N, C-alpha and C positions, 0 to 999 in steps of 0.2 A: 488778487494777491500776487505780487511779483516775487518769484523765488530767486533769492540771491545766495550763492554759495559762500559769500563772504560773511553772511549772518550765521552765527554758530547754532542758533535755534533751528534754522532751516537745515543745517547739516545734520543735526540730531534727528529730525523727522525723516530726512532722506535716508539716513543710516538704518532706521527701523524699517522703512519701506523696502529697502534693499534686502534686509534680513527676511522679511515676509515673502517677497518674490523669489529669493534664492531658496528658501525653505520649500516653497511650493514646487519649484523646479526639481529639487532633490527628491521630494516625495513622488513626483511624476516618474522620475527615472527609477526609483525603487519599486513603484507600482508596475512598471514595464517588466522589471526583472522578476518580481514575485508572482506575476500572473502566470508565468510558465516555469516556475521553479519546482524541481522535483526534490522534495526534502529527504526521501529515502536514499537517493544517490548523491545528494548535494550538488546537483547540476542544473544549469540554466540552459535549456535547449532552445535553439532558435534557427530560423532559416538564414543561412549564410548569405544568400542572395537577396534577402529582404531588406526593408528600410530600418530595421530595429537598431542596427549599429549607429546609423546616422541620427536617429531619434535620441538614443542614449547619449551620444557624444554632444548633441545640441543641448539637451537638458542639463547634463553635468557641466558642460562648458559655460552655459548661461548662469547656472547656479554658482560656480566658482567665481566668475567675473563679477556678478552682482554682490556676492558676499565679500569679495576683496575690496570693492569700491565702498561698500557699507562699513567694512572694518576700518578702512582708512579714514572715512568721514567721522565715524564714532570716536576714533582715537584722536583725531585732530581737534574735535570740538569738546571732548571731555575735559573737565577741570578748568575751562576758560572762565575768567571772571565775568565776562560779558554774557556768558551763556546762562540764561535763567532755567534752562531745561537740561542741566548737566546730568541729571539722573537718566534722562532719555538717551543721552549720548552713551552712557555706560551700558545701558540695556542693549542698545544697538551694537556696541562694540562686542559684548560677550555673546549675544545671540548670533552675530555674524561669524564669530570664531567657531561656535558650535555648528553652524551651517557648513563652514569650510570642512570641518572634520567629518560631518555626516556625508557630504558629497564625496570626499576622498574614500571613506569607508564603503560607500555604495559602488564607486568605481573599482575598488579592490575586490568587492564581492563578485562583481561581474567578471573581472579578469581571472580570478582563481576558480570560478565555478562554471565558466562558459563551456558549452558543448555545441559548436556550430554544426548544423546538418545541411547538406545540399539536397534540397527537395526540388523535384521536377520543375 
């Protein structure tokens, strides 16, 4: 099967695929944060010299990029007369919008609750 981005049905499928992959990346970033989150003090403690910052930036960046691409594909293919899967386009559009909001909220959680520690 040849994937053509001129075909609206392929855009709809790709939009949903981007939503799933972006959502998984956001969940991975949230998992990294919650693994070391102290609910009593509402702080996320991490080694400032460790790779956690790069992992979080990569996961949230990938999530936002994938969701933005999926959002655009869903928006451009939704409501087209030639698109037999218009419903799938709308699903991709709204799920990608939710993934964008979830990634931004995860980033804000990190920024406002971080507690960098310098460990040996």
